C-alpha positions in Angstrom: -59.6 -2.1 17.5 -57.3 1.4 16.2 -57.0 1.8 20.3 -55.3 -1.9 20.7 -53.1 -1.3 18.0 -52.2 2.2 19.1 -51.6 0.2 23.1 -49.5 -2.3 20.8 -46.9 -0.1 19.2 -46.6 2.2 22.2 -45.9 -0.8 24.6 -44.2 -3.6 22.2 -42.1 -5.3 24.9 -44.3 -5.0 28.1 -47.5 -6.9 28.8 -48.2 -7.3 24.9 -45.2 -10.1 25.2 -46.9 -12.0 28.0 -48.4 -15.6 27.0 -52.0 -15.0 27.9 -52.2 -11.5 26.2 -50.9 -13.1 22.6 -53.2 -16.1 23.0 -56.2 -13.6 23.1 -54.8 -10.9 20.5 -54.7 -13.7 18.0 -58.4 -14.8 19.2 -59.0 -11.2 18.3 -57.6 -10.9 15.0 -58.8 -13.9 13.9 -62.0 -12.2 14.3 -61.7 -8.8 13.9 -63.0 -8.9 9.9 -66.3 -10.2 10.8 -66.6 -8.5 13.7 -65.8 -4.8 12.5 -66.7 -5.3 9.0 -69.4 -7.8 8.7 -71.5 -7.6 11.9 -70.8 -3.8 12.6 -71.7 -3.1 8.9 -75.0 -5.1 9.1 -76.3 -3.6 12.2 -76.0 -0.2 10.5 -76.9 -0.9 7.2 -80.7 -2.2 8.8 -81.2 0.6 11.2 -81.8 3.8 11.6 -80.3 5.9 14.5 -81.8 6.2 18.0 -81.5 7.1 21.2 -80.1 4.6 23.0 -78.6 4.1 26.7 -75.4 2.5 26.0 -74.9 0.8 29.7 -77.8 -1.4 29.8 -76.9 -3.0 32.6 -80.0 -4.5 35.1 -78.3 -2.0 38.2 -78.9 1.0 35.9 -82.7 0.7 36.5 -84.1 1.7 40.0 -86.4 -0.9 41.6 -88.7 0.0 44.2 -90.0 -2.5 47.4 -92.0 -4.7 45.1 -89.1 -4.5 42.0 -91.0 -2.9 39.6 -88.8 -0.4 37.8 -89.4 3.3 38.6 -86.8 5.1 36.5 -83.3 4.8 34.3 -80.0 6.0 35.5 -76.7 6.9 34.8 -77.8 8.7 31.9 -74.7 10.4 30.9 -73.8 7.8 28.0 -77.2 8.0 26.4 -76.5 9.7 22.8 -77.4 8.7 19.3 -76.8 4.3 18.6 -78.7 1.4 17.3 -81.1 -0.7 19.3 -78.6 -3.4 18.6 -75.7 -1.8 20.6 -77.6 -1.6 23.9 -79.4 -5.0 23.5 -76.0 -6.9 23.3 -75.1 -5.2 26.1 -77.9 -6.3 28.1 -77.7 -9.8 27.1 -73.4 -9.3 27.7 -74.5 -8.7 31.2 -77.1 -10.8 32.2 -76.3 -14.0 30.3 -72.8 -15.1 32.0 -73.7 -17.2 35.1 -70.2 -16.0 35.7 -69.2 -12.6 37.1 -67.5 -9.8 34.3 -63.9 -11.1 36.1 -64.2 -14.4 36.8 -61.1 -16.2 37.2 -62.4 -19.5 36.9 -63.3 -19.7 33.5 -65.3 -23.1 34.4 -68.2 -20.7 35.7 -68.7 -18.7 32.6 -71.7 -20.5 31.2 -75.1 -19.2 29.7 -78.0 -18.5 31.1 -80.3 -19.4 28.1 -83.3 -18.9 30.0 -82.6 -15.7 31.2 -81.5 -14.5 27.8 -85.0 -16.1 26.3 -87.2 -14.4 29.3 -85.6 -11.3 28.7 -85.7 -11.6 24.6 -89.3 -12.3 25.0 -90.0 -9.4 26.9 -87.8 -6.8 25.2 -89.7 -7.7 21.9 -93.0 -7.7 23.4 -92.5 -3.9 24.3 -90.0 -2.6 21.3 -91.0 -5.3 18.7 -94.4 -2.9 17.9 -91.5 -0.3 16.5 -88.4 -1.6 15.0 -87.7 -2.6 12.1 -87.8 -6.3 10.3 -83.7 -5.1 10.2 -83.6 -4.0 13.8 -84.5 -6.8 15.0 -82.6 -9.3 12.6 -79.4 -6.8 13.6 -80.2 -8.0 17.3 -78.3 -11.1 17.5 -75.1 -9.1 16.0 -75.2 -7.4 18.6 -75.3 -9.8 21.1 -71.6 -10.7 19.6 -70.3 -8.0 18.9 -70.5 -6.1 22.3 -68.6 -9.0 24.2 -66.1 -8.6 21.4 -65.8 -5.3 22.3 -65.3 -5.7 25.5 -62.4 -8.5 25.2 -60.9 -5.4 23.3 -61.1 -2.5 25.6 -59.7 -4.8 28.5 -56.9 -5.9 26.9 -56.2 -2.7 25.4 -56.6 -1.6 29.1 -54.6 -4.1 30.5 -51.5 -3.8 27.6 -51.3 0.6 28.7 -50.6 -0.4 32.5 -54.7 0.6 33.2 -55.1 3.9 32.8 -59.3 3.9 32.3 -60.4 0.6 34.5 -60.5 0.6 37.8 -58.3 -2.3 39.4 -58.1 -4.5 42.6 -55.3 -6.5 41.5 -52.6 -6.7 38.9 -53.9 -8.3 35.7 -57.4 -7.5 36.8 -57.8 -6.3 33.2 -56.6 -9.7 31.5 -58.8 -11.3 34.0 -61.7 -9.9 32.8 -60.7 -9.6 29.2 -60.2 -13.5 28.9 -63.7 -13.9 31.4 -65.3 -12.0 28.2 -63.5 -13.9 26.1 -64.8 -17.1 27.1 -68.3 -15.5 26.8 -68.1 -14.9 23.4 -67.2 -18.7 22.8 -69.6 -19.3 24.8 -72.0 -17.4 22.6 -70.4 -18.7 19.7 -71.5 -22.5 20.4 -74.7 -21.4 21.0 -75.4 -19.3 18.0 -78.2 -21.4 16.5 -80.1 -21.7 19.3 -79.9 -17.8 20.4 -81.1 -16.9 17.1 -83.9 -19.4 16.9 -85.2 -17.8 20.4 -85.5 -14.8 18.8 -87.3 -15.8 15.9 -89.8 -17.6 18.1 -90.3 -14.8 20.1 -90.9 -12.8 16.9 -93.8 -15.2 15.7 -95.6 -15.8 19.1 
């Protein structure tokens, strides 16, 4: 958020004045307190620091010809953090039926069965050592990580794309819009996503 505010000060009359950008800025502002104070503080207060990956995408696991996992790769992001961050980023990348840079926002839908399968498998392995507070914090990560990516993509767009590689002029804006649509889809299914975690704990 600090970087976003800096970008707005540095480029007040450029891309920040586009209507689509202003729409996203209003949506970000309406969630900033909840995400940066409520959700984040709940994660931090409930969780010990652990070694986490920080880029938990399926393509960062190498599989053999029988689709069995062999090892985790892309380890340059490994550092102390909170399990809700890794969990939330994994869900962000698997639950979206559309692409991360999907132009047709109608295609950004939730793959709830895949979410359910991931939650079940994750808690079967990690549930034995996670605290109750950490398990409760997982859902906060599900919302915090897409929100963070909306902010990061939009910041990069306002700054004229210095960080993320782009394939067309408004690529980072498209990414930000797709991530925001994902966030709203997640928000609309909050009770269902929470109940899936609770069911996995008790089953």
